[in-house]
C-alpha positions in Angstrom: -0.1 -0.1 -0.1 1.4 3.4 -1.1 1.9 5.8 1.8 0.0 8.9 1.6 2.4 11.8 0.9 2.1 14.6 3.5 0.4 17.8 2.2 2.6 20.3 0.8 2.9 23.6 2.7 3.0 26.4 0.6 4.7 29.6 2.4 3.6 33.3 1.7 4.1 34.3 -1.9 4.1 37.3 -3.9 4.1 38.3 -7.5 7.8 37.8 -8.7 7.3 40.9 -10.9 7.2 43.0 -7.5 10.8 42.3 -6.9 11.8 44.5 -9.9 10.3 47.5 -8.1 12.7 47.1 -5.2 15.9 49.1 -4.6 18.9 47.4 -3.0 17.7 48.9 0.4 16.7 45.2 1.5 18.1 42.0 0.4 15.7 39.1 -0.7 14.8 37.8 2.8 14.1 41.3 4.1 12.0 41.7 1.1 9.9 38.7 1.8 9.6 39.6 5.5 8.7 43.3 4.5 5.8 41.8 2.2 4.7 39.6 4.9 4.5 42.5 7.5 2.4 44.7 4.8 0.1 41.6 4.2 -0.6 41.3 8.0 -1.0 45.1 8.2 -3.9 44.7 5.8 -5.4 41.5 7.3 -5.5 42.9 11.0 -6.1 46.5 9.9 -8.7 46.5 12.6 -6.3 45.9 15.3 -3.6 48.2 16.8 -1.3 45.2 17.0 -1.3 41.3 16.3 0.6 38.5 17.8 2.6 35.8 16.1 5.3 33.4 17.3 8.8 33.4 15.6 8.2 29.9 14.5 5.0 30.6 12.7 6.7 33.5 10.8 9.5 31.0 9.9 7.1 28.7 8.8 5.2 31.1 6.7 8.1 32.9 5.0 10.6 30.2 4.9 13.2 32.5 6.6 15.6 30.8 9.3 14.6 31.7 12.8 18.1 33.1 13.6 18.1 35.3 10.3 14.5 36.1 11.1 15.5 37.5 14.4 18.3 39.8 12.8 15.7 41.3 10.2 13.2 41.9 12.9 15.8 43.9 15.0 16.8 45.8 11.7 13.1 46.9 11.1 12.8 47.9 14.8 15.8 50.0 14.2 14.3 51.5 11.2 11.1 52.3 12.8 9.0 50.1 10.6 7.9 47.9 13.3 7.5 47.8 17.2 7.7 44.4 19.1 6.6 43.7 22.5 6.8 40.3 24.4 4.0 39.6 26.8 1.7 36.8 27.9 2.2 33.4 29.1 4.0 31.8 27.3 5.7 34.8 25.8 4.5 35.9 22.6 5.7 38.6 20.1 3.0 41.4 19.6 3.8 43.5 16.4 2.5 46.7 15.6 3.4 48.4 12.2 4.5 52.1 12.0 2.8 53.0 8.6 3.6 56.6 8.7 7.4 55.4 8.9 6.9 53.0 6.1 5.5 55.8 3.8 8.6 57.9 4.8 10.9 55.0 3.4 9.3 54.1 0.4 11.4 56.1 -1.9 14.4 54.3 -0.6 12.7 51.0 -0.7 11.0 51.2 -4.1 12.2 51.9 -7.5 9.3 54.2 -8.6 10.4 55.6 -11.9 11.9 54.7 -15.1 13.7 57.3 -17.1 12.6 59.9 -14.6 9.0 59.0 -15.0 6.6 57.6 -12.3 5.3 54.3 -13.5 1.5 54.0 -13.3 1.4 50.7 -11.2 3.9 52.2 -8.7 1.4 55.2 -8.3 -1.0 52.7 -7.2 1.3 51.1 -4.8 1.9 54.7 -3.3 -2.0 54.9 -2.8 -1.9 51.6 -1.1 0.7 52.7 1.4 -1.4 55.8 1.9 -4.4 53.8 2.7 -2.6 52.1 5.5 -2.3 55.5 7.5 -4.6 55.3 10.6 -6.0 58.7 9.8 -7.3 57.0 6.5 -9.3 54.2 8.4 -12.7 54.1 9.5 -11.5 51.8 12.3 -9.1 54.6 13.7 -8.9 54.6 17.4 -10.0 50.8 17.8 -8.5 49.6 20.9 -6.2 46.7 21.4 -8.4 43.5 21.3 -5.9 40.9 21.8 -7.5 37.6 22.6 -11.1 36.7 22.6 -13.3 39.0 20.4 -11.1 39.2 17.1 -10.2 35.6 17.4 -12.7 34.3 15.1 -12.2 37.0 12.5 -8.5 36.7 12.4 -8.7 33.1 12.0 -10.8 33.6 8.9 -8.1 36.1 7.7 -5.3 33.8 8.2 -6.9 31.1 6.3 -6.1 33.2 3.3 -2.7 34.6 4.4 -0.5 31.6 2.9 -1.0 33.0 -0.5 -2.8 36.4 -0.2 -4.3 37.9 -3.3 -3.3 41.3 -2.3 0.3 40.5 -2.8 -0.2 39.6 -6.4 -1.8 43.0 -7.4 0.3 46.3 -7.4 -3.0 48.0 -6.3 -3.2 46.0 -3.1 -6.5 47.7 -2.6 -8.5 47.5 0.5 -12.3 47.0 0.9 -14.7 50.0 0.7 -15.0 52.5 3.4 -11.5 53.5 3.9 -12.1 57.3 3.0 -10.9 59.6 5.9 -13.3 61.5 7.9 -11.3 64.6 7.9 -10.8 66.4 4.7 -7.5 68.1 6.3 -5.9 64.8 6.8 -6.9 63.6 3.5 -5.2 66.7 2.1 -2.3 66.0 4.2 -2.1 62.2 3.0 -2.3 63.4 -0.7 0.5 66.0 0.0 2.5 63.3 1.7 2.1 60.7 -1.4 2.9 63.8 -3.9 6.1 64.4 -1.8 7.1 60.7 -1.9 6.5 60.7 -5.7 8.7 63.9 -6.2 11.5 62.5 -4.0 11.5 59.2 -6.0 11.4 61.0 -9.4 14.2 63.3 -8.1 16.4 60.4 -6.8 15.8 58.6 -10.1 17.0 61.6 -12.3 20.0 62.0 -9.9 20.9 58.3 -10.2 20.5 58.3 -14.0 22.7 61.6 -14.2 25.5 60.0 -12.1 25.4 56.7 -14.1 25.9 58.8 -17.4 28.8 60.6 -16.1 30.4 57.3 -14.9 29.7 55.5 -18.0 31.2 58.3 -19.9 34.1 58.2 -17.4 34.8 54.5 -18.3 34.3 54.8 -22.0 36.8 57.8 -22.3 39.2 56.1 -20.0 39.1 52.7 -22.1 39.4 54.8 -25.3 42.7 56.6 -24.0 44.3 53.2 -22.7 43.5 51.5 -26.1 45.2 54.4 -28.0 48.2 54.2 -25.7 48.3 50.4 -26.2 48.0 50.7 -30.1 51.0 53.5 -30.0 53.5 50.9 -28.7 52.6 48.4 -31.5 55.1 48.1 -34.4 53.8 47.8 -38.0 52.1 44.7 -38.9 51.2 43.9 -35.3 47.5 43.6 -34.3 46.0 46.6 -32.6 42.9 46.9 -30.5 39.7 49.0 -31.8 38.3 51.6 -29.7 34.6 50.4 -29.1 31.8 51.9 -27.0 31.6 49.7 -23.7 28.5 47.6 -23.1 26.5 48.3 -19.9 23.6 46.0 -18.8 21.0 47.3 -16.4 22.5 45.4 -13.5 25.9 46.8 -14.5 24.6 50.3 -14.3 22.9 49.6 -10.9 26.3 48.2 -9.6 28.4 51.0 -11.1 26.0 53.4 -9.2 26.3 51.3 -6.0 30.0 51.6 -6.3 30.0 55.3 -6.9 28.2 55.6 -3.4 31.3 54.0 -1.7 34.3 55.5 -3.9 34.7 58.8 -5.7 35.3 59.0 -9.5 39.1 59.2 -9.1 39.3 55.6 -7.5 37.0 54.2 -9.9 39.0 55.7 -12.8 42.4 54.7 -11.4 41.1 50.9 -10.7 39.6 50.8 -14.1 42.9 52.1 -15.7 44.9 49.3 -14.3 42.0 46.7 -15.2 41.9 47.9 -18.7 45.8 47.8 -19.0 45.9 44.2 -17.8 43.1 43.3 -20.3 44.8 45.0 -23.3 48.2 43.4 -22.4 46.6 40.0 -22.7 47.0 39.3 -19.1 43.4 39.0 -18.2 40.8 37.1 -20.4 37.2 38.0 -20.0 34.3 37.9 -22.3 32.2 40.7 -20.6 34.6 43.4 -19.7 32.3 45.6 -17.6 30.5 42.9 -15.9 33.8 41.2 -14.7 34.9 44.8 -13.6 31.9 45.2 -11.4 31.5 41.8 -10.2 30.8 41.1 -6.4 32.2 38.5 -4.1 29.0 36.3 -3.1 30.1 36.0 0.4 30.9 39.6 1.2 29.1 41.3 -1.5 32.5 43.4 -2.0 33.5 44.7 -5.5 36.3 42.2 -5.5 37.8 43.0 -9.1 37.6 46.7 -8.5 39.6 46.4 -5.2 42.2 44.2 -6.7 43.0 46.6 -9.6 42.8 49.6 -7.1 45.6 48.3 -5.2 47.4 47.3 -8.4 47.0 51.0 -9.4 48.6 52.0 -6.0 51.4 49.6 -6.1 52.5 49.7 -9.7 51.4 53.3 -11.2 53.5 56.4 -10.7 53.9 59.7 -12.5 56.6 62.3 -12.9 56.8 64.9 -10.3 
């Protein structure tokens, strides 16, 4: 007789396309837990706080308990959540600081493309606006911890494994969320517009910075090729000056590198890197991708550091 396979448990899931909207503010496990908290904020919106064990969160998110505790501490430090231990046995009660979430969304999400706000992300901003307590008809609800909301929350939790709201950019609430106070509505709309402006300004500044960096690397490469070809004798093969190829992930990595090091350090490292490549000491199929590659364990720009050290050690100039 065949043994019956245990029923498969599917943890929290969300639309994989949503990942494209995130910046590098959070890593992947942090994104999963952030989404989880936002879903819970929606599901338990009638309560000021909700309780969950770390074991249960780990089961739903598939994040290891030790890592989960680290992420929760980070979220507490950012002011996104507050955690209180109480009851017997001790249980974690979570409350979401929705105003803080709204303040951080320009850093968490990439809202623009070529400096323009994406329509679906406008809906996302609207969603976070609706999370504000001033925007809820349940504002002022006292903390009902155990008995009264038990039936309602258990019904919500049945649908929390794969929540439909996580597969839609609009993440809309049920009807009745219009604020009672017009002044608060105007303040909310102003906060959303401010977040949109900040997101657009950050995107434009990032695009400008990336453009300058790409021009720097292209001009540096052209100069090194010219110098390399000048040393060749007649009949020897020379390198052609071509425009360097940048993928989107290369541009993002280049911008991240520029937040840690100045243009001069990037240029110096690339000079040593390009010279090694042109001299035949380095064989790579993707010049820029390898230069901007990261060490998986530490996330350091390993190639960049190697050639920055090489430049410091081997290159000199006439005083």
